N, C-alpha and C positions, 0 to 999 in steps of 0.2 A: 110202256110209257104212254101217257095220255096224249090226245091230239092237241091239247093246249100247250104242252111242253115241246112238241115236235112240229116243225113246219110241214105242210103238205108237200107231196112230191112235185117238184118244180122241174120244168124242162130248161134247157139252155136258152131257148127262145124267150121263155118267161123272164129269165134272169137278164138277158140282154135288153129286153123291153123295159124292165124296171131301171136298169142302169142308164139307158138313154133318157128315160123320163126324168130321172133325178138330175141330169146334167143340162137338159135343154128346155124343159118346160118351166115356164114362169107364170105368175099370176099376181093378183092384187096383194096377197099375203107376202109374196116374195119381195115386192117393191116396198111394202110397208116395213118389213123387217130390215131391208137394206137401208131405208131412210132412217130408221131408228138407230141402227148400228152406226151410221155415219154421224148422227147427232150426238150419240153417246161418246164416240171417239173424239169429236171436236170439243165437247163440253168437259170431258173428264181427262183428256190427254193433251191435245194440241193447245187449247187456250191456256191451261195451267202451265204448260211447258214454255209458251211464249212469255207468259207473265214472269216465270223464273228467269228466262234469258234476259229480260229487261231489268229486273231488280236484283238478280244475282242468286247464287245457289242457296244463300241463307234463307230465302223465301220458303224453302222446303223444310225448315227447322233444323237443318244440319248445323252443328256447332262443335266446339271443342269441349270434351274429348269424343263426342259421338259424331265422327266425321263420315260415317257411311249411311246410317239411317235406313229408311224403307227402300231406297233404291237398290241397295245390295241385297236386302231381304227379298225383294221382288225378283231380282236376277236369279238368286238361288232357287226360288220357288218355281219359276218358269223353266229353268234348266231341269229341275227335278221332274216337273210335269211332262216334259218332253221324253223322258227316258222310257216310261212304260209302253208308249205307243209302239215304237219300232222294236224295242227289246222283247216285249211280250209277243209281238207278231213273229219275231225270229225264233223264239223258244218254242212256240206252238207249231210253227212250220216244221222245225227239226223233229219234233215229237209226233208229227202227223196227227195233230188234234183236229178232228173234223169240225168242231164247233167254232173254230177261229175264222172260217171263211166268210161269215156274215159281218165280221167286225174289224178285220185286220186292216183294210184300206183306210177306213175312217180313223183308226188308231194311229196309223202311220201319218196321216194328214195332221192329226193333233200334234205329233212330234215336230213337224216343220213349222206349224203356226207358233208353238211354244218357243222354239228356238229363235224365231224372228222377234217375238216379243221380248225375250231375254236380251237379245242384242240391242233393242231399243232402250232397255233400262240402262245399259252401259252408256249409250249416247246421251241420255238425259242426265246421268250422274256426272258426266265429264264437265259440265258447266259451260264450256266453250267448244261445242262440237265442230265449229269451223276450223279448229286446230287439230282435229283427230289425225290428220296425216302426219303429225309430228311423231306419232307412235309407230309409224312404219319404218322398217329398216332400209333407208336409202341414203346415199351420200348427200350432205347438205352443208351449207356454209356455217350453220350454228354448231356443227360437230356434235349433234345430239344423236344418240344411238340407244335403242331399247336394251334394257337389262334382261338378257335371256335367262338369267338365274332367278328372276322374279316369278313367283307363283302366278301373278297376273298374266305374264306372257305364256305360262303353261296353259292358262285358261283359253287364251286366244287361239293357240295352235290346236288344243284338244277339241274345243267346240267347233272350230272351222272344219276339222277332220270329221267330226260326228255329223255336222250338218251336210257335208258333202256325201258321206256314206249313206245317210238317211234319204237324201234327195235321190240318189241313184237307185236305192232300194225301192222307194215308192214309185218312181218313174218306171222302172223295169217291170214291176208287177202290174202297172196300169196300162201297159202297151196293148194287151188284148182288149181292155175296156175302151181305149181310144179307138181301136179298130172297129169295135162294135158301133160306137157313135159315128165314126166316119161313114159307115155304110148306110146310116139311117138319117143323115142330115144333108142339107143343101146350103149353098151360099158360103158366107165367110166361115161359118162353123165347119163346114165340110173341108175347106182348104186348110184350116188350122189343124184339124184332127188328121188330115192326110200327112202333115209334117210330123205330128206327135206320134203317130202309129208306126212310123219307120217302115212302111210297106208290109206290115204284118198280114199274113194270109191264113194263119192258123193250121199250117201243115204239121205233121207229126215231128219232123225234124226241128221246126221252130219251137214247138212245145217242149221237146226234149232239151234243147239248148237253154230255153228260158228257165226250166226247172233246175237245171244244173247251175246256172249263174245265180239264180235266186237262193239256192241252198248255200252256195259259196259265200255270197254276201251276208246271209244270215249268220253263218259261223264266224265271219269277220266282225260283224257289228256287235255281237254279244259281249266279247271282252272290251271292245271299244267303248260301249255304253257304260260298263262298269268303271273303266279307267277314267272317263270324262268326269263323272261326279266325284270320284276319289281325288282327282286333281283339284276340283272346286273346293273340296274340304281342306286341301293343303293351304289354301289362301289363309285359313285360320289356324290350322294345326301347326304350321311352321313358325308361327309367332310365339312369343313368350307371355302373351296376355293370359291371366288367370281365366279359367273356364273355356279357353280356346285351345290351349296347348294339350291336346288329348290325342293319344294314339288310336282311340276307337272312332275318331271322326270319319275316316274313310268308309268303313262298313255302315256307320250311322247315317251318313249322307246317302249312300247307295240304297239302303233299305228304305229311307224316307222318300227318296226319289221314286222308287218303284211303287211305294205305298200311295203317294199322292197321285202318281200317274195312273194307277189302276182305278182309283176313285174318279179321276177325270174321265177315264174311258166309260165308266158306268154312267156318268152324267151325259156324255155325248151319245151313248147308245140309247138312253131314254128319249132324248129329243129327236133323234133320227127315227126311232120307232114310231113316235107319236105324230110327228109333223111331216115325215117323208113317206108315210104309209108303208113302212117296212115290217109290218107285224108278222108276215110269213117268214121273214129272215131272222129277225132279232126276237128271240123267244125267251121263255122262262129258263131254258137250259143255259143260256148265256149269262143271265143275271145270277143264276145259282152257282155256276162255276166261278164267275168273278167275285161273288160273295165269299166263297170258300178261300179264294186267294187273298182277298182283303182281310179276312179273319186271321189267316196265318201271318200275314205281314204285320197286322196290328200287334200280335203277340210278340213277334221278333222286335218290333219297334219299342214296345213297352219294356222288354228285357234290356235292350241297349240303354234306354233312359235310366233304368235302375242301376245298371253297371256304371254309367257315367257319374251318377250321384255317389255311389259307393266308393269308386276309386278316388273321387275328390275328397271324400270324408276320410278314407283310409290313408291318404297322403299326409294328413295331419298338419299341413301348412296353413298359416293364418290367411293367406291370400285366397287359396282354394276354398277354405271354409267360409270366408266372407262372400265369395262368388255364389256358393250354394245357398247361403242364407238369404242373399239378396234376391236370387231367382225364385226361391220358394216362399219367402215372406216379405219381400221388399215392395218397392213401388210397382213393379210389374207382376206381382204375385197373382192378381186376378187373371191376367192373361195366361200365366203358366197353368193354373188349375183349369181354365177353360180348355187349354190344349190337351190336358190329361183327360178331361171329360169327353171331348170330341174324338180323340184319337186312340184312347186306351180303354175307356169304359163303354161308350156308345157302340163301338164295333162288336162288342160281345153279343149284341142282339142277333148277329148273323149266325150264331150257333143254331138258331131255329131255321129250318128249311122253309117254313112258311114265310118268314121274314125275307129270306134271300130271294124268294120267287114272287115277292110283292113289288111291283114296279115303283110306285110312289114312295114307299118307305126307303127303298134302296136309293132313289134319287136324293131324298132329303139327307140320308146318312152320308152319301158320297160328297155332297156339298159341305156338310158339317166337317167331314174329315179334311177336306182341303182348306177350310177356314182354320182348323186346328193346325194343319201343316204350315200354312202361311204364318200363323202365330209363332210356331216353333222357329221358323227362319228369322223372324223379327227378334225373338228373344235371344237367339245366338248373337245377334249384332248389338241389340239394345242393352242387354244386361252384362255384357263383357267390357265393351269400350268405356262405359260409364262408371265402371268399378275396377280400376286398375290398382297399382301398388300404393300410390300416395293419396291419402284422403283429400288433400287440397286440390287434387286434379279430378275429383269425382264430379259428375254432372248428370243431366237427364236429357234424353231425346224426346221432345214432346211436339 
């Protein structure tokens, strides 16, 4: 293996030094990026949200029959994006894959970030978030009580469990990192990391117990991650709406979640490598292996899409036939074929090892894949609710 594909021999001191550098060192670029992030968040999230709170949920284009719109599509997308971080880290940990070590912590952090964003999408779609406590199961004078048979309540419990498990998983693995920062910082940072490191000393017994607990959580989280997105798919599959009442939705959503999440990891790895000076840790080996995984997932995702269309056609009902025609040739047809291009055709480029080990092309492809996957989530919502049984109830979400 060439020296470009394999990092130089690094000592634990080198790793600790780089970990501490990434956590405590700042500069002009850091504050410029922070200011730009806050500006984008205010301009693209908080200001539009306040505008919607003032004028009503209809300001977002939600109407009848398209009562969900992009908010539910965004919720599904971010939940899916969260899956590959912790799930991939757990699978690679159990299989003792050495190349995971340079990427698993940032992948797990992507999981927590994505879950938090998904929860925000729910709050935005509520319309009146100051009444969110009405959804909690507590005795009240209105005699309101959540319907625990509703798939939406399944979502709340499953996602809360997954968020809790992922938080414990990433925190437990970060304890040695916190201890390394604790021993090399002063002031308020030192006191904060003293608390976070839980008195870690790095003894053989501590490492043994950490590896045992880490493996236990990895085995626990793998089925949990699969079940969470299966439950999200039941929000749709348990209805009788054409194009949604599909038994294949659970594996369809799980594969799509791992697919978009893996593409998200590629994007994160590129920016960490370029802007955090992690060239010695994130190498062509990581992009090559992630590219192989993306290629396999794209083929599975394409197969499931073909099966979904075939089963709808084979059913022979007019409602399913109309749903298929509307998706393929109707108002949203350009979005459908864009999704096919980005998620089924473009990933075939990763058959070439030269493409998989090229950083910029892999970055561009990973972004295109997630654009296509967001489009897929929107099409699930947009092309189904707007084309139900009665033509006089048809509409558009624009």
